[in-house]
C-alpha positions, 0 to 999 in steps of 0.5 A, a space after each residue: 500499499 502506497 503511504 499517503 503524501 503529506 502536503 508541502 509548500 512549493 519551496 519545500 518541494 523544490 528543496 527536497 528535490 535538490 536533496 534528492 539529487 545529491 546537492 550539497 551546497 548552493 550559492 546565492 544572493 538572497 531575494 524576497 522573490 524566493 523566500 519560501 525556498 530560502 526558508 526550506 533551505 534552512 533545515 535541509 542540510 544543504 550548505 547555503 553559500 551567501 555571495 556578494 554579487 549574483 555574478 560571483 554566485 553564478 560563477 561559483 555554481 559553474 565552478 562546482 559543475 566543472 569540479 563535480 560533473 553534476 550541476 552546480 546550483 545558484 539561486 538569485 532574485 528576479 530582474 537585476 539579480 537574474 541579469 547579474 547572474 547571466 555572466 555565469 550562465 554565459 560561461 557555463 554555456 561556452 564551457 559546456 558546464 552543467 549548472 542550474 540557475 533558479 530565478 525568482 519571478 513575480 507572482 503569476 497574476 502580475 505577469 505581462 504587466 512589467 511588474 516590479 523587476 519582471 523579466 521574460 526569462 525565456 527571452 533573456 536566457 534563450 540564447 545562452 541556456 540549454 533550456 529555460 522553464 517557468 514552473 507555474 504549478 507546485 505539483 510539477 516541481 519534481 517533474 521539471 527539476 528532474 528534467 532540468 538536471 538531466 538536460 544539464 548533464 546529457 549530450 553537451 552539458 550546459 546551463 538550465 534556467 528555472 523561474 520560480 513565481 513567488 506565489 507558486 513557491 508558497 502554495 501547498 500540495 501533495 506530490 511525490 519526489 522524483 528519483 535520482 537522475 543519472 545522465 544517459 551516456 552516448 556510447 560509440 558504435 562498434 563499427 565506429 571503433 573498428 573504423 578508428 582502428 583502421 584509420 590508425 593503422 593507415 596513419 603516418 602522423 596522428 595526434 590526439 586533442 582532448 577537450 570539453 567536459 564530461 570527463 573524470 579521472 577514470 576517463 583521463 586514465 583510460 585515454 592515457 593508457 590507450 595513448 601509451 599503447 599507441 605511442 600517440 602524442 596528445 595535446 589539450 584544448 584551450 584551458 583543458 590542460 588538466 585532462 592529461 598529465 603535463 609530466 607524461 612523456 606523451 604530452 605535446 602541450 595545449 592548443 590555447 591562445 598563442 600556442 607553441 608554433 611547433 605544436 600548431 604546425 604538428 597539428 596542421 601537418 598531421 594526417 589524422 586528428 583524434 579530437 575527443 570531447 572538444 569543439 576546437 572553437 575559435 581560441 584553440 583553433 587559432 581563429 579556425 586556422 589549425 583545421 580547414 573549414 568546412 573540410 579539414 585537410 587532415 582526417 578528422 575523428 571528432 568524438 563528442 557527446 552532442 550530436 549537434 556539434 558533430 559537423 557543426 563547423 568541421 565535416 569529420 571523416 569519422 563522427 562519433 557521438 559519445 561522451 568522453 567517459 564512454 569513448 575512453 572506456 571503449 578504447 581498451 578494445 582498439 588494437 594499435 599497430 605494433 610498430 607505428 609509423 609515428 614512433 618517436 614523434 610523441 617524445 619529440 613533441 614532449 621535448 618541445 613542450 618542455 622547451 616551450 614552457 621551461 624558461 620564462 622571458 625576462 620582463 621589465 621591472 623587479 618582479 618577474 612574473 614568469 619566474 613566479 609561475 615557474 616556482 609555483 609549478 615546482 612548489 605546489 602539490 599535484 592536486 592543487 587547484 589553480 584558477 584564473 579569469 581572463 587577461 594578459 596575466 593568464 598567458 604566463 600561467 597557461 604557458 609556464 604552469 604544468 597541470 599534473 592531475 584532473 580537476 586542477 584547472 578552473 578557468 573560463 574558455 569563454 574568456 570571462 574576467 572576474 572568474 578566478 576568485 569566486 571559482 577559487 571560493 567554491 573549489 576550496 569549499 568543495 576541497 578544503 584539504 587542497 591548496 587553491 590558488 586564484 590568479 587575477 589581474 588588477 582589472 580582473 580582480 575587482 570585477 568579482 573580488 568582493 567574493 573575498 568577503 565570502 571566502 572570509 565568511 566561510 573560512 575558505 583559505 584561498 590564496 589570490 595572487 593579484 598582478 597589478 600593472 595599473 591597466 587593462 593590460 590586454 586591451 592596452 596592448 591591442 590599443 598601442 598596436 592598432 592606435 599607437 600613442 592614443 591610449 584611452 580608457 585602459 588606465 586603472 587607479 587601484 587600492 592597496 589590495 593587501 590592506 583590502 585582504 586585511 580589512 576582510 579579516 584575511 592575510 594580505 602582503 605586497 610583493 615588489 620583488 621576485 625573491 619576496 614572493 616565495 616567502 610571502 606565499 608560504 606565510 599566506 598558506 601558514 596563516 590558514 586564512 584567505 590571503 591576497 598577495 598584491 604583486 606589483 608588475 611593471 606596466 611595460 611588461 604587458 607588451 611582452 604578452 603578445 606571444 600569448 594574446 593575439 589580436 582576437 582576444 577581446 577582453 582582459 
């Protein structure tokens, strides 16, 4: 006999669904439009991370989705709260990250009047979310929330936006909870794997490129085993460097902004490119020049979980609709040539990668940022999580830091500024036992640097390295190239960031010389508090970033 269902408010039903789906924490900025859900969170056991701006809250949820593979969850209020949060939704879309954004909405009887803070969320978010839905009846909450989790995770992962009319959350009904959702994984067909085997047998200069989402440690390990059997050089896509151990003798480097020209040439001259999980969009393809559009000159094997991405830009010789986890598991049965024609090329590619990343160039001034990144590369443990937003400063980080393990890089492929600090806060809350370091330029930091207060409130002992050159460096660099002598709109006057950290109850130090960084970093870690290291970079150093940031990057 089925037990009778008890009546609950819409807010309680909603939060019960999150608990049912295993949600452990939500990021939010509170608002009166979803008070009933906020009240239900109080006794749910779900950690409520209160943020200082909806953009930061949405970025924290996006970072949670990147780290865990299941949707990060964010709650914001209607109107201005929703538009602030759109920053994080756009990142989740371009980065293919599972995420749920719950947005308060005006009462149902007030819609279509342009009521206080009313928005048409389907119109606002329709081009940057996988699905946008407004829940009109409390009894449909379990159905629609379960669907939202599934949509966010299946195929190409991405964000889902759920609007919550205020009065709907207050109404009561008796309804059963939905079951736990596991995404359906697309598996490669046996004939696809057989054809891949034949293509490898006939190749002379193959290379693999790993990217996208939907990976886990097991999938990365499975691909590494396959690459070892095949003696295959492996590159990673823009800001996906943690998908393959940089210390592995098969690693060829990352196809990011301003890649090693030798790696770019290696991909261009390959006769077979195995692209797994990624889209090879504008940044990793060097503005769509690595592969020809629409038909690459190389044989392209494109593996992607979303059918709509296969052939969207590049027409592949073999299209395989499969999630990275499923595809990498199936690689165990693929036979590889015993003595491949390309034997030895991976070792050469890895030697070139080490050469490209080893010695930073000397910059103007007393603070040598490249040397600091190289020091951190050797100092940090393999499981340390490194976060950043966008700007010239990220070029040194991506070139000279070497990621050794899955889940150690949080950076937006969308090129969004202000990401590093909120991402680091969520990473530290999720993994308090691990070192988490956020890099930010002075412009990047002050876009969401207020979330340092969130770090202090929840005891998230992150270390933020602020690179201060007093300008929007990327734009200044492009400006001086295209409009020499006509600087406008790129100069910044900054506060004392070390004092700012102290004002929030954290640890703060100013670093003026290269040799002062290491002891300051150790003191920051030893403090057990959130920390900011305010590193003063000579403004002329931005001109040395041209190898990292070509004309195509818009912000930073």
